Structure formats: structure tokens, C-alpha cells
N, C-alpha and C positions, 0 to 999 in steps of 0.2 A: 243399755247393751254396750259392751266394750268392743272396740275395733279389734279384729283378730279372732274373736269367738262370738259370732253373731249369726242368728237365724231369723230371717224375715219371711213374711208372707208375700206372695205375689199380689200386686195391686190390680192386675188385669190379666186375662188369659184369652188367647185366640180361640174362637169358636171351632168346634170339630168340623163343621161344614167347610170352613175356610181352609183348614189344614188339609182336608180331603181334596179340595179343588187344586191346591198347590201340589199335592202328592202325585197327580197325574201329569205334571209338566216337567220337562227336562230342566235341571239346575242351570244349564248354560243359557237357556232362554229366559229364565227368571233373572239371571245375572245381567243379561243384555237389557232387560226392562229396568234394571236398577243402575243403568249407565255404566256398567262394568267397573264400578268403583269399589266393590266389596267382595272379599273372599276370606275364607278361614285359614288359608295358607296351604301351600303344596305339600307340606310334611304330614298333614293329617289325611291318612289313607284308609280305605275300608279294610277291616280285619275279619269281616264275615264273608261268606261264600258269594252271595249275590243279593240283589234287591236294593231298593231305595229306602232312604230314611226320611220320615216326615213326622213332626210332632211339636209339642209345645215345650218351651225351655224351662227347666229348673236349672238355675245357675249355681255353680260351686266355685269358690276361690280357695285354693288349697296350697299349703306348703308343698314344694316338690317332694314327691315320694311318700306323701302322707295321705291316708284315705279315711280318716275319722269322719270328716264332714261328708264325704261321698257315701259312707255307710248311712248316715243320717238322711241324706237326700233320697236314697232308695227307700228308706222307711216312710218318707213323706210323699213319695211319688204317687200320682194318680194314673189311671189307665190312659195311655196315649202320650205320656210325658217323655221328653228327651232330656237326659241329664247331661249338662255341658260343664266340663271341669277345666278351669284354667289352673294348671299345675306347673306353669313355667316352661313346659316343653322338655323337662328333664327326663332322661331315659335310664337313670341309675336304678330306680326301684319301680316296680309295677304298681299301678294304682288299683287294679282289680284283677281277678282271675275267675276260675270256674265256679267257685262257691257263690261269690257275689253275683255272677252272671245268672246262675240258677235261681237265686232269690229274686233278682230283678225281673226275670221272665214270669215268675209266679205272681209278682206284683202288677204285671201288665205294663211295665216300662216299654216304650216304643223303640228305644235305642240309646246309645251313648256317643258323646263326643268328648274325647279325653286328650287334652294337650299334655300328654305324658305317655307312659308305657302300659301295656297289659302283659299278663302271662297266661299260660294255659291256652295258647293260640288255637289248638285243635278244637277246644270246646266252643270257641267263638265261631269257627268255621262250621262245626257240626250243628250247633243250635241255630245259627244264621240270624241271630238278633242283630239288626243293623248297628254296627259299632265302628267308629272312626277313631284312630289313635295315631300317635306320632312314632310308635315303635313297640318292640317286644323285648322283654328281659325276664329271666327266671328269678331274679332277686325280688323278694316280697316287699310290701309296703310297711310303713310305720303307722301308728294309730295314736298320735299325740296331739295333732293340731299344730298350729292354729288353722282356722279356716272360717269361711263365711258362706251362707246359703241365701240365694235369691237377692243378690246384689249385682249391679252392672259389672260385667267382665269384658275382656277383650282378647280375641285370638288373632294374632297377626294383623292388628288394626281393625278387625271386624268387631264392633261393639254388639253385645248381646244383653238385652234387658230380660228379666224374668217375664215369662208369658209370651215372648216373641215366637215366631215360627222358625223351626230349624229344618233345613232340607239338606239331603246328601244323596249323591249317586256316584258313579264311577269317575265323574269329572271333578268331584270335590264337594265342599260344604258351603252353605250359605245361610245367613240369618236374615229373615224378612222382618223388618220392624213392624210391630203390630199397628202402629199409628198410620203406616202407609200401605198396609197389606192389600186393601181393596183396590187401590189405584194400581199397584204393582201387578196384581192378579189380572186386571183388565188389560194392561199393556202386554203381559206375557201371553195371554190367550190370543190377542190380536196377532202377535208375532208368530205364535204357533200356527194359526190359521193361514198366515201368509206363507209359511214354510211348506205347508201341505200343498198349496197351489204351486209353489216353486218346484217342489219335488215332482209334481205331475208334469210340469213343463220340461224338466230335465229328462224324465222318462220318455216323453214324446219327442224330444229333440227340438223343442220350440222356445227354449229359454233364451233370453236376450243377454248377450255378452258384450254389447257395444260399450258398456260402462267402463270396461277394463281399459281399452285404448283411450277413451275420453279422459279417464283419470290420469293416465300416463302423460298424455299430451298437455294436460293442465299443469303438470309438474315439470314440463320441459324435457321430457324423455326423447332421446334421439332414436329414431326407427331406422332399420336398414333400408337402403334404397334399392329399387328393382334394377 
């Protein structure tokens, strides 16, 4: 296989039950469980009307503004897959629009992450397939390549391996490495449980706020005198 035109198989894929468990959790809490070190970048925003993204990554590395390998990735997709495209963040040409979206929905694609632009924005809003992209333009794509499928890619420093778990909500995107997914899930669920307790205390007016002054005093903060 030559670099630049290469299609690989995924060596491992997250179990559906694991994806389902993560889909019920806020991305922010998963991020906290991952030490707040990973993010897909603030420029990738929801292009659909509402709802969360959760699925297994098919990765695409593409020349900016070219969607030849994205077309092939949709052909290859299995039910529940999320197609993640590193196209350099260029917004000159759209990577996909209404026709490709309709075909992807027919194939059972769970969503898209496109480090590039889309067009036919109304179709993305109306169909509401979870889609995150860097922007919108009416200018269409090229179909010449090069590109690669199911190779490691990176979005704003977030490394995505084929088969990893991709999550997205209104706060942004996150890739959960498959190798650490079980541990991250357990930590996230524990944090979620703790937040439920904290919310109850806030509602009842019994939450402890002494930590704020303690933290300020530890840092030498000067308080007003009576």
C-alpha cells in the first residue's frame, strides 16, 4: 500500500454496550475523568439541531477540500460507526452535503466529525444526524485524493485510533481511547454519581462551601476586615 492512497481495516472495535454506556454520560464528565487533557478543539461545533453523538470511529485522513476517501468510508461504514475526518480544518470547500448525508443515514452511520466544512446546512439540521464540523460553505468538494482510511489521525492534538469511542454534545467532542475505556467509564460514572448528590445538597441548601475560603487562604488571599 502506498502512503497517500491507503485503506486499512480496523484492528479492534469498541463493543456496542460500552458505547451505549458512554452515550448516557455528559462529555464534560468524561473529559474530567480523562484528567482534562484531551479535546477535539473549540472550532468543531454541532451542525445538527440537537442530540448527542456516540459511536465507533472510522478515521479518514484527507487532502483539504477533497472527499474521495470520505465517500469510500461511508461505503465501508457499519451500523453505529462515526466517520471522523482530518481535512486540515480548511473551510474553502465543503467535504459533504445533502446527498452524502442521505446515503450515510441509509447506511446507519451514527454521525460525522469533520475537521473541515459542510454545505446544505438545512439538511443537517432537518435530518438531525449528529454532525460536528468546523464551518459551512456553498463551494463543493474535489474527488481526486489523496487520502487514507483507518489510520491514526489527530484533531487539535486529540489522537483518534480506528475503533476508538467518539463522543459529542453541546460542550464539544472527545475521543475515548479503547485501551482505557473501561477505566474511564468507571471514573466517569463515579463522578456522575457524586454530582447527583451535590445537586441534591444544592437544592436543599446544605452544600459545603468552606472549601472556597480555604483555597483562597492557602494562596495568601487578603480578606476584608470587619
